[in-house]
N, CA, C and O atoms as CSV, one atom per row, in Angstrom:
chain,resi,resn,atom,element,x,y,z
A,1,MET,N,N,120.038,98.970,71.009
A,1,MET,CA,C,119.274,97.580,70.244
A,1,MET,C,C,119.944,96.883,69.283
A,1,MET,O,O,119.718,97.310,68.151
A,2,LYS,N,N,120.730,95.908,69.348
A,2,LYS,CA,C,121.388,95.335,68.270
A,2,LYS,C,C,120.768,94.136,67.359
A,2,LYS,O,O,120.226,93.186,67.923
A,3,VAL,N,N,120.845,94.189,66.123
A,3,VAL,CA,C,120.141,92.846,65.414
A,3,VAL,C,C,121.188,92.675,64.493
A,3,VAL,O,O,121.911,93.540,63.999
A,4,GLN,N,N,121.187,91.198,64.281
A,4,GLN,CA,C,122.106,90.358,63.603
A,4,GLN,C,C,121.085,89.997,62.451
A,4,GLN,O,O,119.933,89.584,62.586
A,5,PHE,N,N,121.785,90.251,61.285
A,5,PHE,CA,C,120.933,90.363,59.717
A,5,PHE,C,C,120.997,88.616,59.519
A,5,PHE,O,O,121.601,88.347,60.558
A,6,ARG,N,N,120.824,87.655,59.035
A,6,ARG,CA,C,121.131,86.859,58.200
A,6,ARG,C,C,120.362,86.423,56.709
A,6,ARG,O,O,119.149,86.567,56.563
A,7,LEU,N,N,120.915,86.081,56.044
A,7,LEU,CA,C,120.336,86.081,54.482
A,7,LEU,C,C,120.271,85.183,54.083
A,7,LEU,O,O,121.329,85.018,53.476
A,8,ASN,N,N,119.395,83.960,53.930
A,8,ASN,CA,C,118.956,82.618,53.918
A,8,ASN,C,C,119.426,82.033,52.328
A,8,ASN,O,O,119.484,80.819,52.132
A,9,PHE,N,N,119.755,83.046,51.213
A,9,PHE,CA,C,120.243,82.246,49.963
A,9,PHE,C,C,120.444,83.829,49.476
A,9,PHE,O,O,119.608,84.708,49.689
A,10,ALA,N,N,121.320,83.966,48.996
A,10,ALA,CA,C,122.047,84.917,47.855
A,10,ALA,C,C,122.694,84.173,46.586
A,10,ALA,O,O,123.702,83.468,46.603
A,11,ASN,N,N,121.933,84.472,45.547
A,11,ASN,CA,C,122.782,83.989,44.121
A,11,ASN,C,C,123.787,84.809,43.659
A,11,ASN,O,O,123.622,85.578,42.712
A,12,THR,N,N,124.920,84.682,44.326
A,12,THR,CA,C,126.305,84.892,43.952
A,12,THR,C,C,127.058,84.220,43.297
A,12,THR,O,O,127.079,83.007,43.090
A,13,LYS,N,N,127.874,85.255,42.867
A,13,LYS,CA,C,128.911,84.382,41.737
A,13,LYS,C,C,130.640,84.385,42.509
A,13,LYS,O,O,131.162,85.319,43.117
A,14,MET,N,N,131.226,83.010,42.217
A,14,MET,CA,C,132.286,83.052,42.702
A,14,MET,C,C,133.009,85.066,42.968
A,14,MET,O,O,132.692,86.016,42.252
A,15,GLY,N,N,133.809,85.106,43.979
A,15,GLY,CA,C,134.149,86.219,44.104
A,15,GLY,C,C,133.399,87.720,44.364
A,15,GLY,O,O,133.880,88.849,44.452
A,16,GLU,N,N,131.684,87.111,44.466
A,16,GLU,CA,C,131.033,88.534,44.803
A,16,GLU,C,C,130.709,88.551,46.329
A,16,GLU,O,O,130.567,87.534,47.008
A,17,MET,N,N,130.621,89.679,46.729
A,17,MET,CA,C,130.661,89.677,48.296
A,17,MET,C,C,128.635,90.509,48.588
A,17,MET,O,O,128.033,91.445,48.060
A,18,VAL,N,N,128.335,89.643,49.515
A,18,VAL,CA,C,126.840,90.704,50.018
A,18,VAL,C,C,127.060,91.900,50.766
A,18,VAL,O,O,128.108,91.981,51.408
A,19,PHE,N,N,126.353,92.716,50.784
A,19,PHE,CA,C,126.447,93.706,51.565
A,19,PHE,C,C,124.706,94.310,52.236
A,19,PHE,O,O,123.731,93.916,51.596
A,20,LEU,N,N,124.566,94.815,52.925
A,20,LEU,CA,C,122.934,95.391,53.634
A,20,LEU,C,C,123.436,96.687,53.892
A,20,LEU,O,O,124.537,96.783,54.434
A,21,VAL,N,N,122.788,97.710,53.581
A,21,VAL,CA,C,122.487,98.824,53.492
A,21,VAL,C,C,120.781,99.410,53.758
A,21,VAL,O,O,119.787,98.796,53.370
A,22,GLY,N,N,120.767,100.435,54.341
A,22,GLY,CA,C,119.384,100.609,54.890
A,22,GLY,C,C,119.199,102.368,55.327
A,22,GLY,O,O,120.046,103.261,55.371
A,23,ASN,N,N,117.956,102.379,55.566
A,23,ASN,CA,C,117.818,103.775,56.329
A,23,ASN,C,C,118.452,103.933,57.902
A,23,ASN,O,O,118.643,105.146,57.992
A,24,ALA,N,N,118.631,103.669,58.445
A,24,ALA,CA,C,119.878,103.730,60.060
A,24,ALA,C,C,121.005,104.091,59.884
A,24,ALA,O,O,121.741,103.666,58.993
A,25,LEU,N,N,121.258,104.835,60.626
A,25,LEU,CA,C,122.705,105.260,60.558
A,25,LEU,C,C,123.814,104.255,60.412
A,25,LEU,O,O,124.744,104.561,59.667
A,26,ASP,N,N,123.835,103.093,61.029
A,26,ASP,CA,C,124.068,101.934,61.246
A,26,ASP,C,C,124.238,101.304,59.786
A,26,ASP,O,O,125.357,100.979,59.390
A,27,LEU,N,N,123.278,101.167,59.123
A,27,LEU,CA,C,123.173,100.693,57.999
A,27,LEU,C,C,123.392,101.659,56.707
A,27,LEU,O,O,122.881,101.389,55.620
A,28,GLY,N,N,124.094,102.663,56.898
A,28,GLY,CA,C,124.635,103.557,55.816
A,28,GLY,C,C,123.960,104.648,55.589
A,28,GLY,O,O,124.486,105.662,55.129
A,29,GLU,N,N,122.626,104.543,55.913
A,29,GLU,CA,C,121.564,105.884,55.170
A,29,GLU,C,C,121.485,106.020,53.565
A,29,GLU,O,O,121.343,107.016,52.856
A,30,TRP,N,N,121.621,104.723,53.270
A,30,TRP,CA,C,121.383,104.239,51.860
A,30,TRP,C,C,122.602,104.529,51.190
A,30,TRP,O,O,122.609,104.557,49.959
A,31,ASP,N,N,123.798,104.785,51.952
A,31,ASP,CA,C,124.973,105.124,50.826
A,31,ASP,C,C,125.639,103.705,50.872
A,31,ASP,O,O,125.680,103.283,52.027
A,32,PRO,N,N,126.222,102.768,49.856
A,32,PRO,CA,C,126.719,101.826,49.597
A,32,PRO,C,C,128.205,101.883,50.282
A,32,PRO,O,O,128.806,100.911,50.740
A,33,ASP,N,N,128.617,103.105,50.252
A,33,ASP,CA,C,130.196,103.215,50.625
A,33,ASP,C,C,130.162,102.465,52.195
A,33,ASP,O,O,131.043,101.849,52.795
A,34,SER,N,N,128.630,102.831,52.605
A,34,SER,CA,C,128.779,102.487,54.118
A,34,SER,C,C,127.893,101.423,54.826
A,34,SER,O,O,127.525,101.311,55.995
A,35,ALA,N,N,127.613,100.452,53.364
A,35,ALA,CA,C,126.780,99.445,54.092
A,35,ALA,C,C,127.553,98.452,55.115
A,35,ALA,O,O,128.733,98.637,55.414
A,36,VAL,N,N,127.021,97.721,55.462
A,36,VAL,CA,C,127.374,96.221,56.296
A,36,VAL,C,C,127.592,95.297,55.176
A,36,VAL,O,O,126.822,95.031,54.253
A,37,LEU,N,N,128.997,94.767,55.458
A,37,LEU,CA,C,129.397,93.654,54.875
A,37,LEU,C,C,128.452,92.327,55.238
A,37,LEU,O,O,127.662,92.531,56.160
A,38,LEU,N,N,128.431,91.342,54.798
A,38,LEU,CA,C,127.794,90.222,55.441
A,38,LEU,C,C,129.073,89.315,55.181
A,38,LEU,O,O,130.210,89.735,54.965
A,39,GLN,N,N,128.643,87.918,55.249
A,39,GLN,CA,C,129.869,86.905,55.211
A,39,GLN,C,C,129.307,85.294,55.209
A,39,GLN,O,O,128.329,84.812,55.781
A,40,THR,N,N,130.280,84.694,54.373
A,40,THR,CA,C,129.985,83.122,54.375
A,40,THR,C,C,130.877,82.575,55.009
A,40,THR,O,O,131.517,82.998,55.971
A,41,ASN,N,N,130.954,81.261,54.278
A,41,ASN,CA,C,131.927,80.245,54.335
A,41,ASN,C,C,131.254,78.926,53.557
A,41,ASN,O,O,130.112,79.023,53.107
A,42,GLU,N,N,131.862,77.943,53.449
A,42,GLU,CA,C,131.497,76.440,52.533
A,42,GLU,C,C,130.894,75.966,53.536
A,42,GLU,O,O,130.080,75.109,53.192
A,43,GLN,N,N,130.929,76.125,54.508
A,43,GLN,CA,C,129.620,74.953,55.361
A,43,GLN,C,C,127.891,75.832,55.348
A,43,GLN,O,O,126.776,75.323,55.240
A,44,MET,N,N,128.243,77.113,55.484
A,44,MET,CA,C,126.984,78.392,55.573
A,44,MET,C,C,126.319,78.542,54.088
A,44,MET,O,O,125.110,78.754,53.989
A,45,HIS,N,N,127.195,78.419,52.886
A,45,HIS,CA,C,126.647,78.949,51.579
A,45,HIS,C,C,125.488,78.427,51.226
A,45,HIS,O,O,125.505,77.198,51.290
A,46,PRO,N,N,124.487,78.885,50.877
A,46,PRO,CA,C,124.254,80.146,50.061
A,46,PRO,C,C,123.888,81.478,51.001
A,46,PRO,O,O,123.550,82.609,50.651
A,47,SER,N,N,124.162,80.691,52.830
A,47,SER,CA,C,123.696,81.632,53.507
A,47,SER,C,C,124.527,82.701,53.716
A,47,SER,O,O,125.707,82.435,53.488
A,48,TRP,N,N,124.298,83.856,54.085
A,48,TRP,CA,C,125.048,84.938,54.833
A,48,TRP,C,C,124.516,85.732,55.805
A,48,TRP,O,O,123.345,85.962,56.108
A,49,VAL,N,N,125.937,86.258,56.409
A,49,VAL,CA,C,125.190,86.894,57.667
A,49,VAL,C,C,126.035,87.922,58.126
A,49,VAL,O,O,127.224,87.729,57.873
A,50,SER,N,N,125.730,89.077,58.795
A,50,SER,CA,C,126.295,90.001,58.926
A,50,SER,C,C,127.720,90.039,59.799
A,50,SER,O,O,127.721,89.356,60.823
A,51,THR,N,N,128.687,90.634,59.540
A,51,THR,CA,C,129.571,90.409,60.409
A,51,THR,C,C,129.958,91.155,61.679
A,51,THR,O,O,130.981,91.152,62.364
A,52,ARG,N,N,128.708,91.840,61.769
A,52,ARG,CA,C,128.521,92.617,63.293
A,52,ARG,C,C,127.262,93.267,63.426
A,52,ARG,O,O,126.723,94.050,62.644
A,53,PRO,N,N,126.790,92.748,64.750
A,53,PRO,CA,C,125.254,93.595,65.370
A,53,PRO,C,C,125.436,95.227,64.159
A,53,PRO,O,O,126.379,95.932,63.801
A,54,VAL,N,N,123.985,95.195,63.905
A,54,VAL,CA,C,123.971,96.279,63.464
A,54,VAL,C,C,123.081,97.242,64.928
A,54,VAL,O,O,122.147,96.753,65.563
A,55,VAL,N,N,123.545,98.347,65.130
A,55,VAL,CA,C,123.526,99.232,66.097
A,55,VAL,C,C,121.815,100.041,65.784
A,55,VAL,O,O,121.858,101.011,65.027
A,56,VAL,N,N,120.765,99.749,66.203
A,56,VAL,CA,C,119.443,100.632,66.105
A,56,VAL,C,C,119.729,101.883,67.198
A,56,VAL,O,O,119.814,101.819,68.425
A,57,SER,N,N,119.802,102.615,66.631
A,57,SER,CA,C,120.065,103.595,67.777
A,57,SER,C,C,119.071,104.796,68.671
A,57,SER,O,O,119.282,105.453,69.691
A,58,SER,N,N,117.843,104.685,67.661
A,58,SER,CA,C,116.856,104.843,68.671
A,58,SER,C,C,115.344,104.476,68.361
A,58,SER,O,O,115.137,103.847,67.323
A,59,LYS,N,N,114.361,104.784,69.099
A,59,LYS,CA,C,113.251,104.158,69.024
A,59,LYS,C,C,111.999,104.572,67.642
A,59,LYS,O,O,110.963,104.063,67.217
A,60,ASP,N,N,112.897,105.858,67.299
A,60,ASP,CA,C,112.279,106.110,65.116
A,60,ASP,C,C,112.887,105.272,64.599
A,60,ASP,O,O,112.219,104.876,63.644
A,61,GLU,N,N,113.959,104.657,64.684
A,61,GLU,CA,C,114.697,103.667,64.095
A,61,GLU,C,C,114.427,102.402,63.958
A,61,GLU,O,O,114.585,101.787,62.903
A,62,ALA,N,N,113.836,101.732,65.423
A,62,ALA,CA,C,113.347,100.700,65.171
A,62,ALA,C,C,112.072,100.273,65.286
A,62,ALA,O,O,111.643,99.148,65.543
A,63,MET,N,N,111.304,101.660,64.988
A,63,MET,CA,C,109.611,101.459,64.294
A,63,MET,C,C,109.718,101.427,63.112
A,63,MET,O,O,108.583,101.230,62.677
A,64,SER,N,N,110.592,101.523,62.101
A,64,SER,CA,C,111.006,101.643,60.732
A,64,SER,C,C,112.108,101.616,60.040
A,64,SER,O,O,112.418,102.319,59.078
A,65,LEU,N,N,112.772,100.668,60.625
A,65,LEU,CA,C,114.003,100.119,60.114
A,65,LEU,C,C,113.737,99.510,58.178
A,65,LEU,O,O,112.781,98.764,57.968
A,66,GLU,N,N,114.187,99.715,57.590
A,66,GLU,CA,C,113.809,99.513,56.053
A,66,GLU,C,C,115.284,99.514,55.787
A,66,GLU,O,O,115.995,100.483,56.054
A,67,TYR,N,N,115.816,98.164,55.141
A,67,TYR,CA,C,116.757,98.000,54.107
A,67,TYR,C,C,116.865,97.538,52.538
A,67,TYR,O,O,116.107,97.999,51.685
A,68,LYS,N,N,117.780,96.680,52.278
A,68,LYS,CA,C,118.079,95.983,50.740
A,68,LYS,C,C,119.495,95.483,51.072
A,68,LYS,O,O,120.256,95.952,51.917
A,69,TYR,N,N,119.681,94.556,50.338
A,69,TYR,CA,C,120.864,93.546,50.085
A,69,TYR,C,C,120.970,93.968,48.634
A,69,TYR,O,O,120.150,93.963,47.715
A,70,LEU,N,N,122.794,94.494,48.754
A,70,LEU,CA,C,123.234,94.429,47.487
A,70,LEU,C,C,124.426,93.607,47.351
A,70,LEU,O,O,125.243,93.388,48.245
A,71,ILE,N,N,124.456,93.172,46.156
A,71,ILE,CA,C,125.793,92.226,45.886
A,71,ILE,C,C,126.797,92.932,45.022
A,71,ILE,O,O,126.324,93.902,44.430
A,72,CYS,N,N,127.967,92.704,44.822
A,72,CYS,CA,C,129.038,93.453,44.153
A,72,CYS,C,C,130.378,92.636,44.303
A,72,CYS,O,O,130.672,91.782,45.140
A,73,TYR,N,N,131.139,93.171,43.198
A,73,TYR,CA,C,132.364,92.968,43.383
A,73,TYR,C,C,132.644,93.977,43.891
A,73,TYR,O,O,132.174,95.099,43.704
A,74,VAL,N,N,134.113,93.336,45.150
A,74,VAL,CA,C,135.312,94.616,45.640
A,74,VAL,C,C,136.313,94.545,45.582
A,74,VAL,O,O,136.988,93.566,45.903
A,75,ASP,N,N,136.875,96.072,44.945
A,75,ASP,CA,C,138.385,96.045,44.634
A,75,ASP,C,C,139.308,96.003,45.738
A,75,ASP,O,O,139.842,97.105,45.856
A,76,ARG,N,N,139.785,95.015,46.756
A,76,ARG,CA,C,140.236,95.073,47.930
A,76,ARG,C,C,141.773,96.338,47.744
A,76,ARG,O,O,142.300,96.898,48.705
A,77,LEU,N,N,142.160,96.495,46.409
A,77,LEU,CA,C,143.334,96.793,45.701
A,77,LEU,C,C,143.105,98.311,45.784
A,77,LEU,O,O,144.115,99.015,45.769
A,78,HIS,N,N,142.034,98.837,45.859
A,78,HIS,CA,C,141.556,100.362,45.671
A,78,HIS,C,C,140.724,100.835,46.729
A,78,HIS,O,O,139.665,101.425,46.514
A,79,GLY,N,N,141.199,100.579,47.930
A,79,GLY,CA,C,140.142,101.013,48.667
A,79,GLY,C,C,138.833,100.271,49.537
A,79,GLY,O,O,138.085,100.846,50.327
A,80,TRP,N,N,138.801,98.783,49.129
A,80,TRP,CA,C,137.356,98.139,49.070
A,80,TRP,C,C,136.003,98.909,47.930
A,80,TRP,O,O,134.812,98.722,48.183
A,81,LYS,N,N,136.405,99.641,46.872
A,81,LYS,CA,C,135.571,99.883,45.743
A,81,LYS,C,C,135.191,99.028,45.278
A,81,LYS,O,O,135.838,98.229,44.601
A,82,LYS,N,N,133.686,98.980,45.609
A,82,LYS,CA,C,132.193,98.481,45.432
A,82,LYS,C,C,132.521,98.170,43.581
A,82,LYS,O,O,132.822,99.170,42.929
A,83,GLN,N,N,132.480,97.428,43.174
A,83,GLN,CA,C,132.428,97.367,41.442
A,83,GLN,C,C,131.132,96.140,40.803
A,83,GLN,O,O,131.107,94.924,40.988
A,84,ASN,N,N,130.440,96.755,40.253
A,84,ASN,CA,C,129.016,95.838,39.238
A,84,ASN,C,C,128.055,95.840,40.379
A,84,ASN,O,O,127.698,94.727,40.766
A,85,MET,N,N,127.572,96.882,40.985
A,85,MET,CA,C,126.827,96.407,42.268
A,85,MET,C,C,125.454,96.509,41.832
A,85,MET,O,O,124.826,97.425,41.299
A,86,ARG,N,N,125.027,94.890,42.328
A,86,ARG,CA,C,123.425,95.022,41.825
A,86,ARG,C,C,122.601,94.991,43.342
A,86,ARG,O,O,122.879,94.382,44.376
A,87,TRP,N,N,121.503,95.888,43.022
A,87,TRP,CA,C,120.455,96.214,44.168
A,87,TRP,C,C,119.717,95.310,44.610
A,87,TRP,O,O,119.459,94.745,43.547
A,88,GLU,N,N,119.050,94.606,45.565
A,88,GLU,CA,C,118.070,93.839,45.128
A,88,GLU,C,C,116.790,94.617,45.012
A,88,GLU,O,O,116.564,95.744,45.451
A,89,LEU,N,N,116.207,94.031,44.523
A,89,LEU,CA,C,114.921,94.391,43.322
A,89,LEU,C,C,113.608,94.481,44.631
A,89,LEU,O,O,113.624,93.897,45.715
A,90,GLY,N,N,112.698,95.269,44.167
A,90,GLY,CA,C,110.875,95.142,44.313
A,90,GLY,C,C,111.132,96.232,45.523
A,90,GLY,O,O,112.192,96.857,45.525
A,91,GLU,N,N,110.411,96.391,46.274
A,91,GLU,CA,C,109.903,97.035,47.441
A,91,GLU,C,C,111.085,96.994,48.755
A,91,GLU,O,O,111.503,95.848,48.921
A,92,ASN,N,N,111.739,98.097,49.779
A,92,ASN,CA,C,112.499,98.229,50.585
A,92,ASN,C,C,111.967,97.090,51.416
A,92,ASN,O,O,110.743,96.973,51.457
A,93,ARG,N,N,112.862,96.063,52.216
A,93,ARG,CA,C,112.376,95.060,52.960
A,93,ARG,C,C,112.429,96.408,54.461
A,93,ARG,O,O,113.007,97.488,54.583
A,94,VAL,N,N,111.585,95.670,55.285
A,94,VAL,CA,C,110.868,97.032,56.296
A,94,VAL,C,C,110.843,95.686,57.684
A,94,VAL,O,O,110.351,94.560,57.617
A,95,LEU,N,N,111.449,96.244,58.665
A,95,LEU,CA,C,111.432,95.755,59.843
A,95,LEU,C,C,111.070,96.722,61.069
A,95,LEU,O,O,111.610,97.796,61.335
A,96,ASN,N,N,110.192,96.186,61.643
A,96,ASN,CA,C,109.062,97.354,62.941
A,96,ASN,C,C,109.812,96.273,64.166
A,96,ASN,O,O,109.303,95.176,64.400
A,97,LEU,N,N,111.056,96.745,64.880
A,97,LEU,CA,C,111.032,96.247,66.099
A,97,LEU,C,C,110.280,96.397,67.097
A,97,LEU,O,O,110.164,95.525,67.958
A,98,GLY,N,N,109.430,97.943,67.135
A,98,GLY,CA,C,108.751,97.653,68.269
A,98,GLY,C,C,109.178,97.536,69.394
A,98,GLY,O,O,110.350,97.848,69.607
A,99,VAL,N,N,108.400,97.078,70.384
A,99,VAL,CA,C,109.379,97.071,71.726
A,99,VAL,C,C,110.132,96.148,72.017
A,99,VAL,O,O,110.359,95.888,73.198
A,100,PHE,N,N,110.810,95.289,70.773
A,100,PHE,CA,C,111.679,94.387,70.980
A,100,PHE,C,C,113.156,94.651,72.230
A,100,PHE,O,O,113.051,95.688,72.884
A,101,TYR,N,N,114.079,94.012,72.446
A,101,TYR,CA,C,115.029,94.607,73.077
A,101,TYR,C,C,116.041,93.766,73.073
A,101,TYR,O,O,116.058,92.680,72.494
A,102,ASP,N,N,117.175,94.393,73.917
A,102,ASP,CA,C,118.325,93.382,73.491
A,102,ASP,C,C,119.088,93.272,72.367
A,102,ASP,O,O,119.777,94.142,71.834
A,103,ARG,N,N,118.890,91.987,72.003
A,103,ARG,CA,C,119.533,91.354,70.728
A,103,ARG,C,C,118.246,90.691,69.951
A,103,ARG,O,O,117.336,90.068,70.499
A,104,PHE,N,N,118.342,90.891,68.939
A,104,PHE,CA,C,117.147,90.126,68.081
A,104,PHE,C,C,117.835,89.754,66.810
A,104,PHE,O,O,118.714,90.575,66.549
A,105,GLU,N,N,117.724,88.714,65.855
A,105,GLU,CA,C,118.103,88.151,64.654
A,105,GLU,C,C,117.422,88.145,64.162
A,105,GLU,O,O,116.449,87.650,64.731
A,106,LYS,N,N,117.138,88.674,62.563
A,106,LYS,CA,C,116.453,89.105,61.671
A,106,LYS,C,C,117.004,88.181,60.708
A,106,LYS,O,O,118.201,88.341,60.469
A,107,GLN,N,N,116.157,86.865,59.850
A,107,GLN,CA,C,116.757,85.510,59.282
A,107,GLN,C,C,115.902,86.213,57.495
A,107,GLN,O,O,114.759,86.660,57.600
A,108,ASP,N,N,116.346,86.217,56.555
A,108,ASP,CA,C,115.583,86.406,55.426
A,108,ASP,C,C,115.702,85.294,54.673
A,108,ASP,O,O,115.109,85.210,53.598
């Protein structure tokens, strides 16, 4: 199953980037260095969308997908190192895909 994420509002400053991290393998298993990059442009901003679909590889993952957004600056000269990372506050977001199949778009 593939999931496309869209964040409808991100309070970002010039030069900051938004990433998605969570408990699934394709969300980096909570490792910010393996997080999924989101992108925006002048027409979309302040919305951000995942640069690739997130693959949910098992029914267990689909039943309890937890995730958060994080905002940071990225040092592209030194291996895309994330700096000044701000994790989304509050409880983890939870997405239960249950019996959904094929493609699903999640909008926050």
